[in-house]
C-alpha positions, 0 to 999 in steps of 0.5 A: 758133721751129720748127714740125715737120711733125707739128705742122702736117700729115704732109707739111708741111716744117719752118717757122721763124718768129717771129724778127726781122731787121735788114739793113744795106745799103750801095751795093756793091763789086766782088768783087776789085780787077781790071778784070774784077770792076770791069766786072761791078760797073759793069754792074750799077750803071750799068744801074740806071735810078735811077742813070742816068736816060738812056733805055736805048736811048741809054745802053746802047750808050755804057755797053757800047761805051765806058765798060765798055771804058775805066773798069774798068782805071782803077777797078781801079787805084784799088781796088788802092790801098785794098783790104785783106787782108780785101777791099773796105773798104766790105764789111769795114767794113759787116760790122764794123758788123753784127757790132757791132750784133748784140752790142748788140742781143743774140740776140733779133734777127738782123743781116745786111748786104748790098750793093745792087750786088755781093755779098752781094746784098739778095735773098740776105740777105733770103732767108737771114733769112727762112729763119732764121725772120725774118718781120719784117725792118727794111731799113736803107739806110745812107744818112743823106741820102735820094736816089732813086739810093741809098735808093730803089733799095735799096727797089726791089731789096727789093721784087723779092726779095719778089716771088719769095717765096710767104711774104713777111716783113713789111718796114719801111724805116729812114728817112733820118737826115740831121738825127737828133740821134743822128747829128749828135751822133755826127758831132760827137763823132767828128770832134772826137776826130779833130781833137784827135788831129791834129798841126796845127789846120786852117783849114778843115773841108771836108764832102764829100758824094757828088755827084748830077746837078744836074737831080735837084734841080728834079725833087724829089729832097731829097738836096741839101737833106738834105746842106746841113741835115746840114752846117748842123746839124753846124757848129752842134753843133761850134761849140757846144763853142767849140773852134776858133772860127776854123775855117771849114766848107765843104760840097762835092760829089765824084765827078762823072761824065760831061758833065752838070752836077753839084751844086756846089761840087765838092770837087776844084775847092774843094781846089785853089781853097783851096790857091791862095788861101793856105789851108795846113791842111785837114781833110776829112770825108765825113759822107754815107758810113756807112763808109769806101770807095773815095770816101773812102780813094782819092778824098779821102785820096789824090787830095784830098791831091794836089790841095790840096798841089799848089795850095799847101796844106801840111797835109792830113788825111782824117778817117775815117767813123763806121764801127764806132766807139763814137760810130757804133755808139751812133748806129746802135743808137739809131736801129735800136732806135727803128725796131724799136719795137713789135717788140721 
């Protein structure tokens, strides 16, 4: 709906309102697979007080004096191995989800996507949706398992954006969906489909979640519990089909960084331990990631394969995330429509 100046007052600018928006938000990505772009991205990411809880007076000299002078080149090399012709896989796949969701929801809503760190920013996308007349917006952090360093920081950033607006839209936040039946069913269906397409039968399906410092657990962050519940429910759902009754399920945590103790068992050490123990056939999945990204395409699919095979493993498959698959979009539409209840 657009109100003209004549309908309001002679000097009032045109105002659009009455629309509903959905904003999918993922973690973020550099703009290019270069050391310069990665350095800019890491500065924003690792300066977030929810991501690194060390006091800035102690952390910033380490970040700016050591990490940003050593890590960008290594990370840029990793990004170069997975960068697609349309750019970052995380960005392109999130855009695919938004486009597919727009088709499913129809023209009554406007679906956008943004990044917590990098572009397009949450601020830019909320402003764009507001300018398009969306005075009610569902903020959808694409993290199935809640964590202060992911879900909470998305809400923080959205609050900063709202703080700059004279006329704020009404905002809802999609809750974590780690145990939602729609999510568990979608994972089970999609992983079963991918396992059926393999040329070998895995002895182990390793479920790898992004790691967090262990200290977050006693501080009250539910992330570890959410991951364990997802893994437990997913195993039960897949075993209910009575396929692959001898396949073992393992739950691990990846992407350790720094000297602090992180959640265990670690994905890399588990892959090597399994290979050394005689496991020959392994499949790995990352149910905590809404779309494939550096951590799945490079850390798991490339590094993980090397770690497993060098330790004695023979067959290895990194399974895709839900991405914009049929099962994934069915799940996302179900949850989004539920959270839009009363608005549509």
